[in-house]
Backbone bond lengths (Angstrom), bond angles and torsions (degrees), N, CA, C in turn:
res aa  C-N    CA-C-N  psi(-1)  N-CA   C-N-CA  omega(-1)  CA-C   N-CA-C  phi
1 I - - - 1.458 - - 1.534 110.21 -
2 L 1.339 116.29 -41.36 1.464 119.65 179.76 1.525 111.18 -65.18
3 R 1.322 115.97 -39.62 1.462 119.73 179.15 1.530 110.23 -64.13
4 M 1.314 116.99 -39.79 1.464 120.51 177.60 1.531 110.53 -63.82
5 A 1.320 116.43 -40.89 1.461 120.26 178.75 1.529 110.76 -65.34
6 E 1.326 116.92 -39.83 1.463 120.26 177.76 1.527 110.97 -65.29
7 Q 1.339 116.66 -40.74 1.457 120.27 178.46 1.531 111.08 -64.73
8 Q 1.316 115.56 -40.54 1.463 120.21 179.10 1.531 110.62 -64.92
9 A 1.314 116.91 -41.97 1.464 121.27 178.76 1.523 110.31 -64.90
10 S 1.314 116.83 -41.95 1.461 120.97 178.52 1.529 110.61 -63.64
11 H 1.325 116.13 -42.61 1.461 120.62 178.98 1.538 110.37 -63.34
12 R 1.308 117.82 -44.34 1.467 122.51 179.93 1.533 110.42 -62.23
13 Q 1.332 116.09 -42.70 1.466 119.55 179.16 1.530 111.01 -64.14
14 H 1.325 116.21 -38.97 1.454 119.97 177.88 1.533 110.54 -64.53
15 Q 1.315 116.87 -43.00 1.463 121.51 178.92 1.526 110.66 -62.25
16 E 1.330 117.11 -45.00 1.460 120.99 179.70 1.525 110.56 -62.97
17 S 1.311 116.93 -40.18 1.459 121.22 177.71 1.525 110.72 -62.98
18 S 1.312 117.17 -41.08 1.469 121.09 178.61 1.527 111.09 -64.49
19 V 1.312 116.48 -41.12 1.465 120.67 179.47 1.523 110.44 -64.93
20 I 1.314 116.85 -41.93 1.468 120.67 179.83 1.523 110.60 -64.40
21 R 1.331 117.34 -44.22 1.469 120.82 178.92 1.528 110.84 -62.10
22 A 1.325 117.12 -41.91 1.460 120.80 179.45 1.527 111.02 -65.91
23 S 1.308 116.56 -38.52 1.465 120.55 178.28 1.522 111.55 -64.71
24 I 1.313 116.60 -42.59 1.464 120.92 177.99 1.527 110.16 -63.34
25 A 1.316 117.15 -42.82 1.471 120.83 179.66 1.526 110.40 -63.83
26 A 1.327 117.34 -41.24 1.465 120.57 178.97 1.521 111.26 -65.45
27 Q 1.323 117.21 -39.67 1.461 120.21 177.80 1.520 111.42 -64.76
28 R 1.310 117.05 -42.52 1.473 120.37 178.66 1.526 110.90 -64.20
29 A 1.325 116.72 -41.47 1.466 119.91 178.78 1.527 110.33 -64.52
30 G 1.319 117.41 -39.43 1.459 120.93 177.98 1.512 112.30 -63.90
31 I 1.323 115.93 -41.67 1.466 120.19 178.65 1.532 109.99 -65.38
32 A 1.318 116.58 -42.21 1.465 119.92 179.45 1.530 111.09 -63.62
33 C 1.318 117.10 -43.11 1.466 120.33 178.61 1.526 111.40 -64.74
34 A 1.323 116.68 -41.86 1.466 120.34 178.16 1.521 110.72 -62.33
35 F 1.321 117.02 -40.80 1.462 120.85 178.36 1.522 110.80 -62.66
36 I 1.318 116.39 -45.08 1.465 120.46 -179.17 1.528 110.80 -63.04
37 I 1.315 116.89 -44.45 1.460 120.76 -179.76 1.528 110.59 -64.72
38 A 1.328 116.76 -45.46 1.464 120.22 -179.28 1.524 111.45 -63.77
39 M 1.316 116.83 -44.98 1.461 119.55 -179.40 1.527 111.20 -66.75
40 T 1.323 117.61 -35.06 1.461 120.57 176.26 1.527 110.36 -62.34
41 A 1.333 116.33 -44.65 1.461 119.74 179.24 1.523 111.73 -65.76
42 I 1.318 117.23 -41.35 1.465 120.39 -179.31 1.530 111.09 -69.14
43 I 1.316 117.22 -45.45 1.469 120.26 178.18 1.529 110.62 -64.65
44 G 1.327 115.71 -39.18 1.466 119.29 175.69 1.518 111.38 -61.70
45 G 1.320 116.62 -40.17 1.461 120.07 177.52 1.512 112.26 -65.43
46 I 1.317 116.66 -39.85 1.471 120.57 177.04 1.530 110.12 -64.44
47 W 1.324 116.47 -42.70 1.465 120.10 178.21 1.529 111.19 -62.89
48 L 1.348 116.82 -44.32 1.464 119.66 178.69 1.527 110.93 -61.80
49 T 1.315 115.92 -39.48 1.462 119.43 177.71 1.523 111.09 -64.27
50 S 1.322 116.38 -39.21 1.467 119.61 -177.67 1.525 113.35 -69.85
51 I 1.340 118.29 -24.17 1.468 119.87 179.21 1.525 112.13 -94.50
52 G 1.337 116.12 8.43 1.461 118.75 173.69 1.513 115.67 103.57
53 M 1.312 118.44 -0.23 1.467 121.62 178.55 1.531 108.62 -100.29
54 S 1.324 114.67 64.11 1.460 119.49 -170.67 1.526 113.05 -64.29
55 A 1.322 118.91 -38.18 1.469 120.66 -178.18 1.531 110.80 -65.89
56 V 1.310 116.50 -44.96 1.470 120.95 -179.98 1.528 110.27 -67.43
57 G 1.318 117.02 -42.35 1.461 120.56 179.87 1.513 112.05 -64.83
58 L 1.323 116.50 -43.93 1.459 120.25 178.97 1.528 110.83 -64.97
59 T 1.324 116.53 -39.05 1.465 120.42 177.19 1.528 110.93 -62.07
60 S 1.304 116.95 -41.02 1.462 121.53 178.43 1.527 111.28 -62.52
61 I 1.316 115.96 -44.71 1.471 120.10 -179.62 1.528 110.60 -64.96
62 I 1.323 116.54 -47.08 1.473 120.45 -178.76 1.517 110.98 -64.18
63 A 1.339 117.71 -40.63 1.465 120.55 179.47 1.525 111.28 -63.70
64 A 1.330 117.42 -41.43 1.470 120.63 179.50 1.518 110.65 -64.83
65 L 1.330 116.61 -44.60 1.462 119.69 179.70 1.528 111.61 -66.97
66 A 1.329 117.15 -39.21 1.462 120.35 178.44 1.529 111.02 -63.98
67 A 1.323 115.97 -39.28 1.469 119.14 178.32 1.522 110.58 -64.42
68 L 1.331 117.42 -41.74 1.462 120.32 178.68 1.527 111.45 -63.08
69 V 1.313 116.50 -44.52 1.463 120.35 179.00 1.532 110.29 -64.22
70 G 1.320 116.66 -41.81 1.465 120.20 179.07 1.516 112.74 -61.45
71 V 1.316 116.88 -44.08 1.464 120.54 178.95 1.528 110.34 -65.35
72 F 1.329 117.09 -39.58 1.459 121.18 178.80 1.524 110.77 -62.16
73 I 1.330 117.19 -47.71 1.467 121.30 -179.62 1.524 110.62 -64.51
74 Y 1.331 117.45 -42.96 1.461 121.00 179.03 1.527 110.92 -61.96
75 G 1.333 116.83 -41.75 1.464 120.85 179.16 1.511 112.11 -65.07
76 K 1.323 117.32 -41.39 1.466 121.00 178.90 1.520 111.14 -65.52
77 S 1.327 117.45 -40.70 1.466 119.25 179.57 1.532 110.19 -67.02
78 G 1.328 116.93 -35.60 1.462 120.22 176.42 1.519 111.94 -65.56
79 Q 1.334 116.64 -38.55 1.461 120.43 177.64 1.526 110.66 -65.52
80 K 1.331 116.96 -40.62 1.462 120.37 179.29 1.527 110.68 -64.22
81 K 1.339 117.44 -42.01 1.462 121.12 178.52 1.519 110.92 -62.88
82 E 1.328 116.57 -42.94 1.458 120.73 -179.82 1.526 111.02 -65.31
83 L 1.329 116.98 -42.34 1.456 121.13 178.55 1.527 110.78 -63.39
84 K 1.329 116.92 -42.15 1.463 120.91 178.50 1.525 110.60 -63.61
85 K 1.332 115.90 -41.87 1.463 120.72 179.91 1.539 110.51 -62.90
86 K 1.340 116.74 -42.15 1.453 120.22 179.13 1.522 111.80 -67.11
87 S 1.332 116.60 -40.29 1.458 119.03 179.92 1.522 111.37 -67.24
88 E 1.326 117.68 -34.97 1.465 120.73 176.18 1.519 110.88 -67.58
89 A 1.334 116.62 -37.82 1.469 119.94 178.68 1.520 110.91 -66.07
90 I 1.328 116.18 -39.52 1.462 119.65 179.99 1.523 110.89 -69.62
91 S 1.328 116.50 -40.36 1.461 119.50 -178.48 1.511 112.49 -70.46
92 S 1.337 117.85 -23.24 1.460 120.21 179.26 1.533 112.24 -77.92
93 L 1.327 116.68 -12.18 1.470 120.19 178.99 1.477 107.51 -76.15
């Protein structure tokens, strides 16, 4: 029975480790994709500005930066909510 419990614990730890590694990889891929998209929009805006379409280029740059700031603020507020929820759960024990 003890050996079965040890095997089960080892299996669970391996599964949790796999989930954590996959989550980290997904987060890194998301950050890389966001960077590529943002830089494409900003470089595109700079290029549009350089060929004489200053209003469109500036709009592209501002929209890309606003989207990045919005995602950052939304992510931080989500982290604060999650932290508050966890602290309330711990304090209720």
